[in-house]
C-alpha positions as CSV (number, residue, x, y, z in Angstrom):
1,M,209.7,55.3,137.7
2,S,211.1,52.1,138.2
3,K,212.1,50.0,135.1
4,T,209.7,47.3,135.4
5,Q,206.4,50.2,135.1
6,L,208.2,51.5,132.7
7,N,208.1,48.3,130.5
8,K,204.2,48.4,130.8
9,K,203.6,51.4,129.1
10,K,203.6,50.1,125.7
11,I,202.4,51.0,122.4
12,I,200.7,48.4,119.6
13,N,200.4,49.4,116.4
14,D,196.7,48.1,115.3
15,P,196.1,47.7,111.4
16,V,192.9,49.4,111.8
17,F,193.3,52.1,114.8
18,G,196.5,52.8,114.5
19,F,198.6,53.3,117.4
20,I,196.9,51.9,120.6
21,N,198.6,52.6,124.3
22,L,198.4,50.9,127.1
23,Q,198.9,53.3,130.2
24,S,197.7,50.5,133.0
25,E,199.8,48.0,134.5
26,I,197.0,45.8,135.2
27,V,195.8,45.7,131.5
28,F,199.3,45.0,130.7
29,D,199.4,41.9,133.4
30,L,196.3,40.8,131.9
31,L,197.2,40.6,128.4
32,E,200.4,38.8,129.2
33,H,198.1,36.2,131.0
34,P,198.0,33.0,129.8
35,F,194.2,33.2,129.4
36,F,194.1,36.0,127.4
37,Q,197.2,35.0,125.2
38,R,194.9,32.3,124.5
39,L,192.7,34.7,122.5
40,R,195.6,35.3,119.8
41,R,194.8,31.2,118.7
42,I,191.2,31.8,118.2
43,K,190.0,33.6,115.4
44,Q,187.2,36.0,115.3
45,L,185.3,35.0,112.4
46,G,185.8,31.2,112.9
47,L,185.4,29.6,109.6
48,S,184.6,32.9,107.7
49,F,188.4,32.5,105.9
50,M,186.9,29.7,103.9
51,V,184.9,32.7,102.0
52,F,187.1,35.9,102.9
53,P,190.7,35.0,102.9
54,G,191.9,37.7,105.0
55,A,189.6,36.9,107.9
56,N,192.3,35.6,110.1
57,H,192.0,38.2,112.5
58,T,191.9,36.9,116.6
59,R,189.8,37.8,119.2
60,F,192.9,38.9,120.8
61,E,193.2,42.2,118.2
62,H,189.3,42.6,119.1
63,A,189.3,43.0,122.5
64,L,192.4,45.4,122.0
65,G,190.6,47.2,120.0
66,A,187.4,47.5,122.2
67,S,189.5,48.5,124.8
68,H,191.0,51.6,123.0
69,L,187.7,52.6,121.6
70,M,186.4,52.5,125.4
71,R,189.1,55.0,126.4
72,Q,188.2,57.1,124.2
73,A,184.9,57.0,124.8
74,I,185.6,57.9,128.2
75,N,187.8,60.5,127.2
76,T,184.3,62.1,125.3
77,L,182.4,61.6,128.5
78,R,184.5,63.2,130.9
79,I,184.8,66.5,128.2
80,K,180.8,66.1,128.6
81,G,180.9,67.1,132.3
82,H,180.3,63.2,133.0
83,Q,181.9,62.1,136.7
84,I,184.4,59.0,136.1
85,S,187.0,58.6,138.3
86,D,190.6,57.2,137.2
87,K,189.3,53.9,138.9
88,E,186.4,53.7,137.4
89,A,187.8,54.2,133.9
90,E,190.0,51.8,134.5
91,A,187.8,49.1,135.3
92,V,185.6,49.6,132.7
93,T,188.2,49.1,130.0
94,I,188.8,45.8,131.8
95,A,185.9,44.7,131.6
96,I,185.6,45.3,127.6
97,L,189.1,44.0,127.6
98,L,187.9,40.8,129.0
99,H,184.1,40.5,127.4
100,D,185.3,37.9,125.1
101,I,187.9,36.0,127.0
102,G,185.3,33.2,127.6
103,H,184.7,32.3,123.9
104,A,185.2,29.0,122.6
105,P,187.0,27.9,119.5
106,F,185.4,29.3,116.1
107,S,182.9,31.3,118.3
108,H,179.2,30.2,118.8
109,V,179.3,27.2,117.3
110,L,181.1,25.4,119.3
111,E,178.7,26.8,122.6
112,N,176.0,24.0,122.5
113,T,178.3,21.5,120.6
114,L,181.4,20.7,123.0
115,V,180.2,22.7,125.8
116,N,176.8,23.3,127.2
117,I,177.2,27.0,128.7
118,S,177.5,30.1,127.0
119,H,180.9,32.3,126.2
120,E,179.3,34.9,128.5
121,E,178.8,32.8,131.4
122,I,182.2,31.6,130.9
123,S,184.1,34.8,130.8
124,L,182.7,35.7,134.3
125,L,184.3,32.7,135.9
126,I,187.0,33.3,133.9
127,M,187.1,36.8,135.3
128,Q,186.6,36.1,138.9
129,E,189.4,33.1,138.6
130,L,191.8,36.0,137.8
131,N,190.2,38.4,140.2
132,R,191.5,35.5,142.4
133,E,195.3,35.8,141.1
134,F,194.8,39.4,141.2
135,D,194.1,39.9,144.4
136,G,190.7,41.7,144.3
137,K,192.3,44.0,141.7
138,L,189.3,43.1,139.0
139,D,185.8,43.7,141.8
140,L,185.3,46.9,140.2
141,A,185.7,45.3,136.5
142,I,183.4,42.5,137.5
143,Q,180.4,44.7,138.7
144,I,180.6,46.6,135.8
145,F,180.3,43.8,133.4
146,T,177.9,41.9,135.2
147,N,175.7,45.8,135.7
148,N,176.2,45.7,139.7
149,Y,177.5,49.4,139.6
150,K,175.9,52.2,140.3
151,K,176.8,53.8,137.5
152,Q,174.9,51.8,134.2
153,F,176.0,53.8,131.7
154,L,179.5,52.3,132.3
155,H,177.9,49.0,131.6
156,Q,176.3,49.8,128.8
157,L,179.8,50.6,126.9
158,V,180.7,47.2,127.7
159,A,177.3,45.5,126.5
160,S,174.5,47.5,125.1
161,Q,173.4,47.9,121.2
162,L,175.9,50.8,120.7
163,D,179.0,49.1,122.9
164,M,182.6,49.3,122.0
165,D,182.2,45.7,121.1
166,R,180.0,46.1,118.5
167,L,182.0,49.4,117.3
168,D,185.0,47.1,117.0
169,Y,184.0,44.0,115.1
170,L,182.0,45.9,112.7
171,S,185.1,47.9,111.4
172,R,187.5,45.3,112.1
173,D,185.5,42.7,110.3
174,S,185.3,45.1,107.3
175,F,188.8,45.8,107.4
176,F,190.0,42.0,106.9
177,T,187.1,40.5,105.2
178,G,187.1,43.5,102.6
179,V,183.3,43.9,102.8
180,A,183.3,48.1,102.7
181,E,179.4,47.7,103.7
182,G,180.7,47.4,107.5
183,T,182.5,50.5,107.5
184,V,181.1,53.0,109.9
185,G,182.3,56.2,111.5
186,I,183.0,55.1,114.9
187,E,185.3,58.2,115.8
188,R,182.0,60.5,115.1
189,I,179.7,57.7,117.1
190,I,182.2,58.0,120.0
191,K,182.3,62.0,120.2
192,M,178.2,61.8,119.8
193,L,177.9,59.4,123.0
194,N,176.5,61.1,125.8
195,V,175.0,60.5,129.2
196,Y,171.1,61.0,130.4
197,E,169.9,60.5,134.0
198,D,172.5,57.3,133.6
199,Q,171.3,56.2,130.6
200,L,174.0,55.9,127.7
201,V,172.3,57.8,125.0
202,V,173.8,60.1,121.2
203,D,173.8,63.6,120.9
204,V,170.9,64.3,118.3
205,K,174.0,65.6,116.1
206,G,174.8,62.3,115.4
207,I,171.5,60.0,114.6
208,Y,173.0,59.9,111.2
209,S,175.7,58.0,111.9
210,I,173.7,55.6,114.2
211,E,171.6,54.8,111.1
212,K,174.0,54.1,109.2
213,F,175.8,52.2,112.1
214,L,172.7,50.2,112.2
215,I,172.2,49.3,108.6
216,S,176.6,48.4,108.2
217,R,175.3,45.6,111.0
218,R,172.7,44.6,108.9
219,L,174.3,44.7,105.7
220,M,177.9,42.3,107.5
221,Y,175.4,40.1,109.0
222,W,173.8,38.8,105.6
223,Q,177.3,39.5,103.6
224,V,179.6,37.9,106.4
225,Y,178.4,36.4,109.4
226,L,175.7,34.8,108.2
227,H,176.8,34.3,105.0
228,K,175.3,30.9,103.4
229,T,178.8,29.5,102.7
230,V,180.0,30.4,106.2
231,V,176.6,28.6,107.6
232,A,177.6,25.7,105.4
233,A,181.3,25.6,106.8
234,E,180.1,25.7,110.7
235,F,177.5,23.2,110.4
236,L,179.9,20.4,108.7
237,L,182.5,21.1,111.6
238,I,179.2,20.6,114.4
239,N,178.8,17.9,112.7
240,V,182.2,16.3,112.9
241,L,182.0,17.0,116.2
242,K,179.0,15.2,116.6
243,R,180.1,11.9,114.8
244,A,183.9,12.1,116.4
245,R,181.3,12.1,120.0
246,E,179.5,9.3,119.3
247,L,182.4,7.1,118.0
248,I,184.5,7.4,121.4
249,L,180.8,6.6,123.1
250,Q,181.1,3.6,121.5
251,G,184.4,2.8,122.5
252,H,186.3,3.6,119.0
253,E,189.9,4.9,119.3
254,L,190.2,8.4,117.9
255,Y,192.9,10.6,117.6
256,A,192.5,13.8,119.3
257,T,194.8,16.6,121.1
258,P,194.5,16.0,125.4
259,T,192.7,19.0,125.8
260,L,190.2,18.3,122.7
261,S,189.9,14.9,124.3
262,V,188.4,16.0,127.8
263,F,185.8,17.5,125.9
264,L,184.7,15.0,123.3
265,N,184.7,12.3,126.4
266,N,182.7,14.4,128.8
267,N,179.5,16.2,128.2
268,F,180.1,19.1,130.9
269,N,177.1,21.0,131.8
270,P,177.2,25.0,133.6
271,E,177.1,23.3,137.4
272,D,180.6,21.3,136.2
273,F,181.9,24.9,135.5
274,L,180.5,26.9,138.5
275,N,182.2,24.0,141.1
276,N,185.2,23.6,138.8
277,I,185.4,19.9,138.9
278,E,188.6,18.3,138.0
279,V,188.9,15.7,135.3
280,N,192.4,14.0,134.3
281,G,194.4,15.7,136.8
282,K,192.9,19.4,136.0
283,Q,190.1,21.5,137.0
284,V,187.2,21.9,133.9
285,L,187.6,25.7,133.2
286,T,191.7,25.1,133.4
287,W,191.7,23.1,130.6
288,Y,188.6,25.3,128.5
289,T,191.7,28.1,128.8
290,L,193.7,25.5,127.3
291,L,191.6,25.0,124.4
292,D,191.6,27.0,120.9
293,D,191.8,26.4,117.4
294,N,194.3,24.9,117.1
295,D,193.1,21.9,118.7
296,V,190.7,21.4,116.8
297,L,191.8,21.8,113.6
298,I,195.1,19.7,114.2
299,S,192.7,16.6,115.7
300,I,190.2,17.2,112.5
301,K,193.0,17.1,110.1
302,E,194.1,13.5,111.6
303,W,190.5,11.9,111.2
304,Q,190.5,12.4,107.5
305,E,191.9,8.9,107.0
306,H,190.0,7.5,110.0
307,S,188.4,4.2,109.2
308,D,184.5,5.4,110.3
309,P,183.4,6.5,106.5
310,V,181.4,9.6,108.2
311,L,184.0,10.8,109.9
312,S,186.7,10.6,107.4
313,A,184.4,12.0,104.8
314,L,183.2,14.9,107.0
315,A,186.5,15.7,107.9
316,R,188.0,15.7,104.7
317,G,185.3,17.8,103.1
318,L,186.1,20.7,106.1
319,T,189.8,20.3,106.1
320,N,190.4,20.7,101.7
321,R,187.1,23.1,101.7
322,K,184.8,20.7,99.8
323,L,181.8,21.8,101.7
324,L,178.2,20.5,101.5
325,R,175.8,22.8,99.0
326,I,173.7,24.9,100.5
327,K,169.9,26.1,99.4
328,L,168.4,29.0,101.8
329,R,164.7,29.0,101.9
330,D,161.5,30.9,103.3
331,K,160.0,28.2,104.8
332,P,161.4,25.1,106.9
333,L,162.1,22.0,104.8
334,S,159.5,19.6,105.0
335,D,159.3,16.0,106.6
336,T,158.8,14.9,102.9
337,A,161.5,16.7,101.6
338,Q,163.9,15.3,104.1
339,E,162.9,11.8,103.6
340,K,163.4,12.6,100.0
341,Y,166.8,14.0,100.6
342,L,167.6,11.1,102.8
343,K,166.8,8.7,100.2
344,R,169.1,10.1,97.4
345,I,172.2,10.8,100.0
346,Q,171.2,6.6,101.1
347,E,172.1,5.8,97.3
348,T,175.1,8.0,96.5
349,I,176.9,8.5,99.6
350,I,176.1,6.1,102.6
351,P,173.6,3.5,102.5
352,D,173.1,3.5,106.6
353,P,170.2,5.5,106.9
354,E,171.2,6.7,110.3
355,L,174.3,7.4,109.2
356,A,173.3,9.3,106.0
357,K,171.7,12.3,108.2
358,Y,175.1,12.7,108.8
359,F,175.3,14.2,105.4
360,L,171.9,16.4,105.8
361,M,171.9,19.5,107.7
362,T,169.0,21.9,108.2
363,G,168.3,25.2,110.3
364,V,167.4,28.5,110.5
365,I,169.0,32.0,110.5
366,T,168.3,34.9,111.9
367,N,169.0,38.8,111.4
368,S,167.9,41.6,113.1
369,A,170.5,44.8,113.7
370,Y,168.3,47.0,116.2
371,N,166.6,44.7,118.4
372,R,164.1,47.1,120.1
373,H,162.9,44.6,122.8
374,D,166.5,44.5,124.4
375,E,167.4,47.8,125.0
376,N,166.7,50.8,122.7
377,I,169.1,53.6,121.4
378,Y,168.4,56.7,123.0
379,V,169.3,60.2,121.1
380,L,169.3,63.7,123.2
381,N,167.6,66.6,122.0
382,K,169.6,70.2,122.4
383,D,166.3,70.9,124.8
384,Q,168.0,67.9,127.0
385,T,164.8,65.6,126.2
386,I,165.6,62.3,124.8
387,K,163.4,60.1,122.2
388,E,163.7,56.1,121.2
389,L,165.8,56.0,117.9
390,N,162.8,55.3,116.2
391,Q,161.2,58.2,116.8
392,A,163.7,60.6,116.1
393,S,164.7,59.4,113.1
394,D,163.4,60.6,109.8
395,I,163.5,57.1,108.1
396,N,161.9,53.9,108.6
397,L,163.7,51.9,110.7
398,S,161.2,49.2,111.2
399,A,162.8,46.7,108.6
400,L,165.9,47.0,111.0
401,S,163.9,46.2,114.0
402,K,162.1,43.4,112.2
403,A,164.0,40.0,113.0
404,V,164.4,38.6,109.6
405,R,164.5,34.6,109.2
406,K,165.8,32.4,106.3
407,Y,165.7,28.7,106.6
408,F,168.5,26.8,104.9
409,V,169.2,22.8,104.2
410,C,172.8,21.3,103.6
411,Y,173.4,18.3,101.0
412,P,176.1,16.3,99.5
413,K,177.1,18.6,96.1
414,E,176.8,14.9,94.4
415,L,173.2,14.8,95.2
416,D,172.3,17.4,92.5
417,I,168.8,17.8,93.4
């Protein structure tokens, strides 16, 4: 074995799962690639650190953890007699490793602000670009990622209601936020995985672990991902970037990093990414792989001193954690109520009725821990029959299947409404 090969056999100390072994040379090479290293500069939980100070972990760590769990799942399924070749094992590990490589800064918040394309679509485009660089070595990984491979259960390990992505982020986010409700028995869940007629299922002995997993997921959404202060911060970020883009369109001078400037000055659509159009000497996908949290935070920090009263006020609020007040409601805010808020904003914050709209944000948050209209979880009985989880469980899971909606309104605390 050459020295180069030995150097690619790495051990990584992960705070959640302990020591993670890298036993694939191509996985090591993908980790070293700038596209993947970018994930070190994108926080897993976006602005959640404003509520949970420890939530500074990144997409890089999450991708590593998910790939580690994938290897454990493969070992479990092999022990139970399911044929998974070394080539398939490596490919499905690559698929989960790269599943988040197309994420924009601050998670899903900017997908409809800076770019009008989902991170899943960009992840696939980046994987295809990497495949060209690696001379087709990612062909099988892409087939699995896009669910175009003959063994469907491999895709389900990457993307389903019981995939390695969810198992990692629940435990990792629980660990770094300190929210104990997210702790799940990952090791037992993985040991209970099985395959029935090419579908990923759970042995009946693991049903209680799955119930706990779904309940934990629901609680983590309310306590972390949809925490009302996090929502207020995210919508403040959206409005900061909207105002910045509007000022640029009006011809105002506005500092931004070169990478962020490209996305503020252009409204890219999916076709632009598919055609990989050239902008300022680089292709749009290249610009995207340079964009990270730093571009956004550095620019917003500078905008605090901008002459525009809206941009500077919103930027100061986000930078110094002077967030808008948020109230959760059972129903959407009526037009009459919105007018009342806007009038108070004009009296207290800024007189211009059009600019006042930047200080009022409304919307809806939705929580559904188990989507039975998506892809059900099935339980494998000892007699080799299967049941959908809701039928197999002795508790009522309908509350977890039902989408719960909460409406919100954000407004300046000075209004005191």
